C-alpha positions as CSV (number, residue, x, y, z in Angstrom):
1,X,-71.4,-78.0,47.5
2,X,-74.9,-79.1,48.6
3,X,-75.9,-75.5,48.9
4,X,-74.7,-75.0,45.3
5,X,-76.9,-77.8,44.1
6,X,-79.9,-76.3,45.9
7,X,-79.3,-72.9,44.2
8,X,-79.0,-74.6,40.8
9,X,-82.2,-76.5,41.4
10,X,-83.9,-73.2,42.3
11,X,-82.6,-71.7,39.0
12,X,-84.2,-74.5,37.1
13,X,-87.4,-74.1,39.1
14,X,-87.5,-70.4,38.2
15,X,-86.9,-71.3,34.5
16,X,-89.9,-73.6,34.7
17,X,-92.2,-70.9,36.0
18,X,-91.1,-68.5,33.3
19,X,-91.4,-71.1,30.5
20,X,-94.9,-72.0,31.7
21,X,-96.1,-68.4,31.5
22,X,-94.4,-67.9,28.1
23,X,-96.2,-71.0,26.7
24,X,-99.6,-69.5,27.8
25,X,-99.2,-66.9,25.0
26,X,-98.1,-69.4,22.3
27,X,-100.3,-71.5,20.0
28,X,-98.6,-74.8,19.4
29,X,-98.9,-76.0,15.7
30,X,-101.0,-79.0,15.1
31,X,-99.2,-82.4,14.7
32,X,-99.4,-84.5,11.6
33,X,-102.9,-85.6,10.7
34,X,-104.5,-82.7,12.5
35,X,-105.3,-79.0,12.0
36,X,-106.3,-76.2,14.2
37,X,-109.8,-74.6,13.9
38,X,-111.6,-71.7,15.5
39,X,-115.0,-70.3,14.6
40,X,-116.2,-66.7,14.2
41,X,-120.0,-66.4,14.4
42,X,-121.0,-63.2,12.6
43,X,-124.6,-64.3,12.2
44,X,-127.5,-62.5,13.8
45,X,-128.0,-65.2,16.5
46,X,-126.4,-68.2,18.2
47,X,-125.2,-71.2,16.1
48,X,-124.4,-74.7,17.0
49,X,-121.9,-76.8,14.9
50,X,-121.7,-80.5,14.3
51,X,-118.7,-82.2,12.8
52,X,-118.9,-85.9,11.8
53,X,-116.8,-88.1,14.1
54,X,-116.0,-85.2,16.4
55,X,-117.5,-83.5,19.5
56,X,-115.8,-80.2,18.9
57,X,-117.8,-77.0,19.4
58,X,-120.6,-78.9,21.2
59,X,-121.7,-75.7,22.9
60,X,-123.7,-72.9,21.1
61,X,-121.5,-70.1,19.8
62,X,-122.9,-66.7,20.5
63,X,-123.1,-63.9,17.9
64,X,-119.9,-61.8,17.6
65,X,-118.3,-63.3,20.7
66,X,-114.5,-63.8,20.9
67,X,-113.7,-67.2,19.4
68,X,-112.7,-70.0,21.7
69,X,-109.2,-71.4,21.8
70,X,-108.1,-73.3,18.8
71,X,-109.4,-76.8,18.7
72,X,-107.5,-79.8,17.2
73,X,-109.5,-81.3,14.3
74,X,-108.6,-84.9,13.3
75,X,-108.0,-85.3,9.6
76,X,-106.5,-88.8,9.4
77,X,-104.2,-87.7,6.5
78,X,-102.6,-84.9,4.7
79,X,-105.9,-83.2,3.9
80,X,-109.6,-83.9,4.1
81,X,-112.9,-82.4,3.0
82,X,-115.4,-82.2,5.9
83,X,-119.1,-81.4,5.9
84,X,-119.9,-79.1,8.8
85,X,-123.4,-79.0,10.0
86,X,-124.8,-75.7,11.3
87,X,-127.9,-75.2,13.4
88,X,-129.2,-71.6,13.2
89,X,-132.6,-70.5,14.4
90,X,-134.0,-74.0,14.1
91,X,-132.8,-74.4,10.6
92,X,-130.0,-76.8,9.6
93,X,-127.3,-75.8,7.0
94,X,-124.3,-77.6,5.7
95,X,-121.0,-76.4,4.3
96,X,-118.1,-78.4,2.8
97,X,-114.6,-77.3,3.5
98,X,-111.2,-78.8,2.8
99,X,-108.6,-78.8,5.6
100,X,-104.8,-79.4,5.4
101,X,-102.8,-80.9,8.2
102,X,-100.6,-78.7,10.5
103,X,-102.4,-75.5,9.4
104,X,-104.6,-73.2,11.4
105,X,-108.0,-72.0,10.2
106,X,-110.9,-69.7,11.1
107,X,-114.3,-70.7,10.0
108,X,-116.3,-67.5,9.5
109,X,-120.1,-67.8,9.6
110,X,-122.6,-65.1,8.6
111,X,-126.2,-65.1,7.7
112,X,-128.0,-64.2,4.4
113,X,-131.6,-64.6,3.3
114,X,-130.7,-68.0,1.9
115,X,-129.2,-69.2,5.2
116,X,-125.8,-69.5,6.7
117,X,-122.7,-68.8,4.6
118,X,-119.3,-70.3,5.5
119,X,-115.8,-68.9,4.7
120,X,-112.6,-70.7,5.6
121,X,-109.6,-68.4,6.2
122,X,-106.0,-69.5,6.8
123,X,-104.6,-68.1,10.1
124,X,-101.2,-67.0,11.2
125,X,-100.3,-68.4,14.6
126,X,-96.6,-67.6,14.6
127,X,-95.3,-64.7,16.6
128,X,-93.4,-61.9,14.8
129,X,-89.6,-62.1,15.1
130,X,-89.6,-58.3,15.0
131,X,-91.8,-58.0,18.1
132,X,-94.6,-56.7,16.0
133,X,-98.3,-57.5,15.9
134,X,-100.3,-59.3,13.1
135,X,-103.5,-57.9,12.0
136,X,-106.4,-58.6,9.6
137,X,-109.8,-57.2,9.0
138,X,-113.3,-58.7,8.2
139,X,-115.6,-56.2,6.5
140,X,-119.3,-56.9,7.2
141,X,-120.4,-53.7,5.4
142,X,-121.8,-53.5,1.9
143,X,-118.9,-51.3,0.6
144,X,-115.2,-52.1,0.4
145,X,-112.9,-50.4,3.0
146,X,-109.3,-49.2,2.7
147,X,-107.3,-48.9,5.9
148,X,-103.9,-47.3,6.2
149,X,-101.9,-47.5,9.5
150,X,-98.1,-47.1,10.2
151,X,-97.3,-47.3,6.5
152,X,-99.2,-50.5,5.9
153,X,-102.3,-50.6,3.6
154,X,-105.2,-53.0,3.9
155,X,-107.9,-53.6,1.3
156,X,-111.0,-55.3,2.7
157,X,-113.6,-56.4,0.1
158,X,-117.3,-55.8,0.9
159,X,-119.8,-58.3,2.2
160,X,-117.6,-60.2,4.7
161,X,-114.4,-59.9,2.8
162,X,-111.3,-60.9,4.7
163,X,-107.9,-59.1,4.3
164,X,-104.6,-60.9,4.5
165,X,-102.6,-61.0,7.8
166,X,-100.0,-58.3,7.9
167,X,-97.5,-57.2,10.6
168,X,-97.7,-53.7,12.1
169,X,-95.6,-51.9,14.6
170,X,-96.5,-52.3,18.2
171,X,-98.2,-49.1,19.5
172,X,-101.5,-47.5,20.4
173,X,-103.6,-46.8,17.3
174,X,-106.2,-44.3,18.5
175,X,-106.9,-42.7,15.1
176,X,-106.6,-45.0,12.1
177,X,-107.7,-43.6,8.7
178,X,-110.3,-45.6,6.8
179,X,-111.8,-44.9,3.4
180,X,-115.0,-46.4,2.1
181,X,-116.5,-45.1,-1.2
182,X,-116.1,-41.4,-1.1
183,X,-116.1,-41.1,2.7
184,X,-113.2,-40.9,5.2
185,X,-113.5,-42.4,8.7
186,X,-111.2,-42.6,11.8
187,X,-111.4,-45.7,14.0
188,X,-109.7,-46.5,17.4
189,X,-108.0,-49.9,17.5
190,X,-106.3,-49.3,20.9
191,X,-103.0,-51.1,21.6
192,X,-101.7,-53.7,19.2
193,X,-99.2,-55.5,21.3
194,X,-96.1,-57.4,20.3
195,X,-96.4,-61.1,19.5
196,X,-100.2,-60.9,19.3
197,X,-102.4,-61.7,16.3
198,X,-105.7,-59.7,15.9
199,X,-108.8,-59.9,13.8
200,X,-110.9,-56.7,13.6
201,X,-114.5,-56.9,12.6
202,X,-115.7,-53.8,10.7
203,X,-119.4,-53.1,11.3
204,X,-121.7,-50.2,10.8
205,X,-123.9,-48.7,8.1
206,X,-123.0,-46.3,5.3
207,X,-122.4,-43.4,7.7
208,X,-120.0,-45.0,10.2
209,X,-117.5,-47.8,10.8
210,X,-117.5,-49.5,14.2
211,X,-114.5,-51.8,14.8
212,X,-114.6,-54.9,17.1
213,X,-111.1,-56.2,17.9
214,X,-110.6,-59.9,18.7
215,X,-107.4,-61.6,19.8
216,X,-106.4,-64.8,18.0
217,X,-103.0,-65.2,19.5
218,X,-102.2,-63.6,22.9
219,X,-99.6,-60.9,23.2
220,X,-96.2,-61.5,24.9
221,X,-96.6,-60.8,28.6
222,X,-93.4,-62.1,30.1
223,X,-90.7,-59.4,30.5
224,X,-87.1,-60.4,29.6
225,X,-85.9,-59.2,33.1
226,X,-87.4,-62.4,34.5
227,X,-84.3,-64.1,33.2
228,X,-82.2,-62.3,35.8
229,X,-83.2,-64.4,38.8
230,X,-82.3,-67.6,36.9
231,X,-78.8,-66.3,36.0
232,X,-78.3,-65.0,39.6
233,X,-79.2,-68.4,41.1
234,X,-77.3,-70.4,38.6
235,X,-74.2,-68.2,39.1
236,X,-74.4,-68.6,42.8
237,X,-74.8,-72.3,42.5
238,X,-71.9,-72.6,40.1
239,X,-69.6,-70.7,42.5
240,X,-70.7,-72.7,45.6
241,X,-70.4,-76.0,43.8
242,X,-67.5,-75.9,41.4
243,X,-64.9,-74.1,43.5
244,X,-65.4,-76.3,46.7
245,X,-65.6,-79.4,44.5
246,X,-62.3,-78.7,42.8
247,X,-60.7,-77.8,46.1
248,X,-62.1,-81.0,47.7
249,X,-60.8,-83.3,44.9
250,X,-57.4,-81.7,45.1
251,X,-56.9,-81.6,48.8
252,X,-58.2,-85.1,49.5
253,X,-56.1,-86.8,46.8
254,X,-52.6,-88.2,47.3
255,X,-49.8,-86.1,45.8
256,X,-49.3,-88.6,43.0
257,X,-53.0,-88.6,42.1
258,X,-54.0,-84.9,42.2
259,X,-53.8,-84.5,38.4
260,X,-55.8,-87.7,37.9
261,X,-58.6,-86.5,40.3
262,X,-58.7,-83.1,38.5
263,X,-59.2,-84.9,35.2
264,X,-61.9,-87.0,36.7
265,X,-63.7,-83.9,37.9
266,X,-63.7,-82.5,34.3
267,X,-64.8,-85.9,33.0
268,X,-68.0,-85.7,35.1
269,X,-68.8,-82.3,33.5
270,X,-68.6,-84.0,30.1
271,X,-70.9,-86.8,31.3
272,X,-73.3,-84.2,32.5
273,X,-73.4,-82.5,29.1
274,X,-74.1,-85.9,27.5
275,X,-77.1,-86.4,29.8
276,X,-78.5,-82.9,28.9
277,X,-78.1,-83.8,25.2
278,X,-80.0,-87.1,25.6
279,X,-82.8,-85.5,27.5
280,X,-83.1,-82.5,25.2
281,X,-83.0,-84.4,21.9
282,X,-84.3,-87.9,22.8
283,X,-86.8,-87.6,25.6
284,X,-89.3,-85.6,23.6
285,X,-90.3,-83.5,26.6
286,X,-91.6,-79.9,26.6
287,X,-89.0,-77.3,27.6
288,X,-90.7,-76.7,31.0
289,X,-90.7,-80.5,31.7
290,X,-87.0,-80.6,31.0
291,X,-86.3,-77.8,33.5
292,X,-88.5,-79.5,36.1
293,X,-86.7,-82.9,35.5
294,X,-83.2,-81.3,36.0
295,X,-84.4,-79.5,39.2
296,X,-85.7,-82.9,40.5
297,X,-82.4,-84.6,39.6
298,X,-80.4,-81.9,41.4
299,X,-82.5,-82.3,44.6
300,X,-82.2,-86.1,44.5
301,X,-78.4,-85.9,44.0
302,X,-78.1,-83.2,46.7
303,X,-79.8,-85.6,49.2
304,X,-77.5,-88.5,48.3
305,X,-74.4,-86.3,48.4
306,X,-75.4,-84.9,51.8
307,X,-75.7,-88.4,53.3
308,X,-72.3,-89.4,51.8
309,X,-70.7,-86.2,53.1
310,X,-72.0,-86.8,56.6
311,X,-70.3,-90.2,56.9
312,X,-67.1,-89.1,55.0
313,X,-63.9,-89.0,57.1
314,X,-61.8,-86.0,56.0
315,X,-58.0,-86.5,55.7
316,X,-55.4,-83.9,56.6
317,X,-53.6,-83.1,53.3
318,X,-50.2,-82.9,55.2
319,X,-50.7,-86.4,56.7
320,X,-51.8,-87.6,53.3
321,X,-48.6,-86.4,51.6
322,X,-46.5,-88.2,54.3
323,X,-48.4,-91.5,53.7
324,X,-48.3,-91.2,49.9
325,X,-45.2,-89.1,49.0
326,X,-44.8,-87.9,45.5
327,X,-42.0,-90.2,44.0
328,X,-41.5,-87.8,41.2
329,X,-40.6,-85.0,43.6
330,X,-38.2,-87.3,45.6
331,X,-36.5,-88.5,42.4
332,X,-36.0,-84.8,41.4
333,X,-34.5,-84.0,44.8
334,X,-32.1,-87.0,44.5
335,X,-31.0,-86.0,41.1
336,X,-30.4,-82.4,42.3
337,X,-28.3,-83.7,45.3
338,X,-26.3,-86.0,42.9
339,X,-25.7,-83.1,40.6
340,X,-24.5,-81.0,43.5
341,X,-22.1,-83.8,44.7
342,X,-20.7,-84.2,41.2
343,X,-20.1,-80.5,40.9
344,X,-18.3,-80.5,44.3
345,X,-16.0,-83.4,43.3
346,X,-15.2,-81.7,40.0
347,X,-14.3,-78.4,41.8
348,X,-12.1,-80.3,44.3
349,X,-10.2,-82.0,41.5
350,X,-9.5,-78.7,39.7
351,X,-8.2,-77.2,43.0
352,X,-5.8,-80.1,43.5
353,X,-4.5,-79.8,40.0
354,X,-3.9,-76.1,40.5
355,X,-1.9,-76.7,43.7
356,X,0.4,-79.1,42.0
């Protein structure tokens, strides 16, 4: 039984490792009173942001670099209008944007002759249930662009226009058709992987379009086959724990208490399910923390059980039945003998009557 507990603990340990790797590709939604924010610097040089009451984005943001991970912006309520300060080439600019709690945003910065211009775009951080990829475009060109790929059409306005997020099929897109004005272009977007969310910056002059792909949400990178070790370990643990446990409770119980001990065994299963329910619903732990907690509890119980088993004195089931005979069986045997005696006496009386 102790070996079964160890296998079950290993199964929860394997589940913890898988869950941790899965969570690396997931962007957790912001809690109440906060929102998520990332910054795209499409200006011609580095910028530095300052947000009142916050030290977010304290480092300079390079031009056209992949945005940093989403940052949690404190709002202190359902929504809030914030003045963002931007330092660009020694000049200070401000932009006022309104943020709503529990949403994700991209702040897109680009430069004009008058200074820095801000655009606030709402992001999609949820993964596609159809194992597709989400995609949007930002058009830095002076002409609007139409993009068609896998039956999905995108219209991107000119001068830093932003298209809506749309889901597209997971595959390699090496030749995507684009139309701008009266010209046709073909761009290579590479692999758009399942579960990811991409932003493609369209650059270039009137004679070409140069795409730059950025990843807002990482693609799924944990194969479903990683569940097999968990099921194998859990099945082995169940076989090595349940069957010996049921056999132990049956063989070590007196004849008149075997049913009671079996019921007690099933009752412990019910109590275990209640503990799982309390931890899952009431503890407020992340999934990987729950798995780690169950693995730790199994190891602790395994140690305690091993110590108890070491000092336990096993009883021979045959001797146990002699010490505690099943009264129900004895009563049934007495009733059977009495019935046989009554039948014999009845047959003897019939035989005597016949002889007379």
